[in-house]
C-alpha positions, 0 to 999 in steps of 0.5 A, a space after each residue: 945473354 940476350 942476343 942482339 935484335 935483328 938489324 935492318 942494315 946488317 947481314 943476319 944469318 937467316 938459316 934458322 928462319 923460314 925459307 925466303 918468301 915462304 907463303 905458309 909464313 907470310 914472310 920475306 927474306 930473313 923471315 921478316 913480315 911484309 907490309 905489302 902484297 897478299 900477306 898484308 891485305 889486313 895491315 892491322 892484323 900484321 901490326 898485331 902479329 909484329 907486336 906479339 913477336 917483337 914488342 913496340 918496335 919491329 923489323 919488317 919489309 916495304 915494297 921490293 923487300 926494302 927493310 924498315 923498322 915499324 914503330 908500334 908503341 905509342 910512347 916509342 912513336 912519341 919519343 921518335 917524333 919529339 927527338 930530332 937529335 936522334 931521328 930525322 925526316 930527311 930521306 937523304 939519310 936513309 941507307 937504303 937510298 944511299 946504297 941503291 937498295 931503293 931503285 929510282 922506279 920504286 913504288 914509294 919513290 914519290 913519297 920518299 924522294 927528297 923535296 925542298 919542303 919543311 917536311 924533309 928539312 931540319 934545323 934552321 932550314 926547317 924553322 924557315 920553311 915551317 915558319 912560313 907555313 904556320 905564319 900563313 896559316 895563322 892568318 886564316 879566318 877560322 869563323 869565315 872558313 866554317 861558314 864556307 864549309 857549311 855553304 860548300 856542304 849545302 851545295 854538295 847536298 843539293 846535288 843529290 838530296 832530291 834523289 833519296 840516294 847517294 854515295 857519301 864518299 864519291 859525292 861528299 867526302 872526296 869533294 868537300 875537303 877540296 872545295 874548302 882547300 881551294 878556298 883557303 889557298 885562294 883558287 876557288 875557281 879551280 875547284 871542279 871534278 877534274 881537280 878532285 879526280 887528279 888528287 885521288 889519282 895522284 895518291 894511287 900510284 897509277 899510270 896516270 898519276 904523273 900527269 895528275 900531279 902535273 895538272 895540280 902543279 900547273 894550277 898551283 904555279 899559275 896561282 903563285 904567279 897571280 898572287 905575286 902580281 896581285 896579293 889577296 887575303 889568302 894562304 898563298 899570298 901570305 906564304 909568298 909575302 912571309 919574311 922567310 922569302 920562299 922562292 917559287 919552287 918552294 911556294 909551289 911544293 908547299 902548296 902541293 903538300 898542304 893541298 894534297 895532305 889536307 885533302 886526303 886526310 880530311 876525306 878519309 876522316 869524313 868517310 870514317 866518321 860517317 861510316 861509324 854514325 851509319 853502322 854503329 847504333 850506339 854511336 849514333 844514339 849518343 850523338 843524337 841524344 846529346 851524350 856526344 857532340 860531333 867534335 867528340 865523335 871526330 876525335 873518337 874517330 881520330 883514335 880508332 881510324 886515323 886518316 893516315 895509318 902510318 907515315 914514311 918515314 923517320 931516319 936514324 941520325 946515329 946508332 941508338 935504341 928504341 923499344 928495346 931494339 938496336 937502331 943503326 945510323 941510316 935505318 928507316 922507321 915507319 911512324 905507326 899511327 894506327 898501331 900506336 893508337 891501339 897500343 894496349 899500354 895506353 888503351 887496354 880497352 879499345 871500346 872505352 870512350 876517348 872523349 877529351 883525350 887528344 893524345 892520339 897520333 893522328 896528326 903526328 907530333 913534335 917539330 913536324 906535327 901537322 900544322 893544318 889540323 884545326 882546318 881538318 877538324 873544322 871540315 869534319 865537324 861542320 861538314 858532318 853536322 850540316 849533312 846530318 842536319 839536312 838528312 836526319 833520316 839517312 841510313 846505310 843502303 845495304 849491309 855493312 859487310 858489303 863495304 870495302 876499302 882500298 888499303 895502302 901502307 899509308 892509309 885505308 880509304 873507304 871506296 864507297 858509302 851508299 846511303 838512302 833517305 827520304 828525298 829532300 828539296 834543295 836549299 838556297 845557299 849564300 854566294 861565296 864572298 869575294 876575296 879582300 886585298 891582303 893586309 900587311 904581313 904580321 911582324 915577328 912571325 918568323 925568326 930563324 934562330 928562334 924555334 917556332 911554337 908547337 902547333 896545338 889544336 885549339 877551338 877558334 876564338 869567339 868573334 867580337 859581335 858587331 854593333 847591331 840593332 836589338 831584334 824584337 826577340 833574340 834566340 836563346 844562348 844555346 841556339 846562338 852558340 849552335 849557329 856560331 859553331 856551324 858558321 851560320 
């Protein structure tokens, strides 16, 4: 008879396991591996040890030794996110919160505390809130955003191109997403170094993170008040005017989620793609030689180094089984994005090219799949392409082994990416066009009784060309397509 696997809510006998906290084993109470602290400096290695010991779903410990299931298998992760009848994102269902195991001052409380947002909602309430977000996003002019990404990239490169040296994390990857998101939300004047630093600080859990969050929320709530009084053609105005009728608190919290999640994910994605381009000669050769496009390079990075390595969390609505483990009602589960992407059952050869395959977990899946993934892809596609076009001779200033990361349970953030290149002159950049008045709300965008269509990644549709006088000599098809792709 096979014994019942370890239960996170049970009181299993730990006598046969190593002593609690034994440093020789890198484990905590019950012999479970920790996902924090000195033992978890390399979470990728910890995940592989858990996979070898337990299979596709493994028991582990969060901060303060709070028990959690880590979902390591690709198929098991997909089943979890696509089965809302068994697994929920409503943190109020978590037994560890209900019984006080997680204290109010727990380091992860800002992440797991319930909020009135679609990420934590289920059923009709999820459809209402999610419908408002996806409805507002459906109004975004993707070609216009690509043009703005290109202009913002040129502005950023202009700040360091004459120096011949730069840090592509601190001077580029951490700024471009915020410049774009401020434009999307309708608050371009708020974009500056202070809001970038506040977003970075908010995610670090520092002593000033509460003040940083208050700074960002103040900016977003002021934006909400302005757009209620004077709507324009931006995401915030469409979110406010959506038939779902979100109140000011719901508007502000959703703006915060959209801004911070998109910012952090895209900053990491940009840094990861640029690092591979600069450190992998074969990767760069394929890119320069035309065997790989920038969008394909971005997609490969989403497999190899997803912007978020894990997501907390999902919670069992009933007793069930997953990956051969008995999951009890109220158990918490960690969506293992990075370990799921390297599941040997779907990627037996990690060096194999994943071009054309978008079944990675980088944007989650199911009802809570990231609704803004196309914008994130566009920022990375256009930003990387425009940067490499401006600085074709850019190379790493130093050795690869000198790079270091700041690691948390949620992601792995490259701290610095120093580069050098031949100094380049600044380039003229078109001024940002002013916002137009908001058009009427699109009909039938949302119904509480009808499930919203699942977000799927799509390339923006080709725009209808305006009537123009025929120039003496038009550029070739390839050049015109390339200009359209870059948003020129």
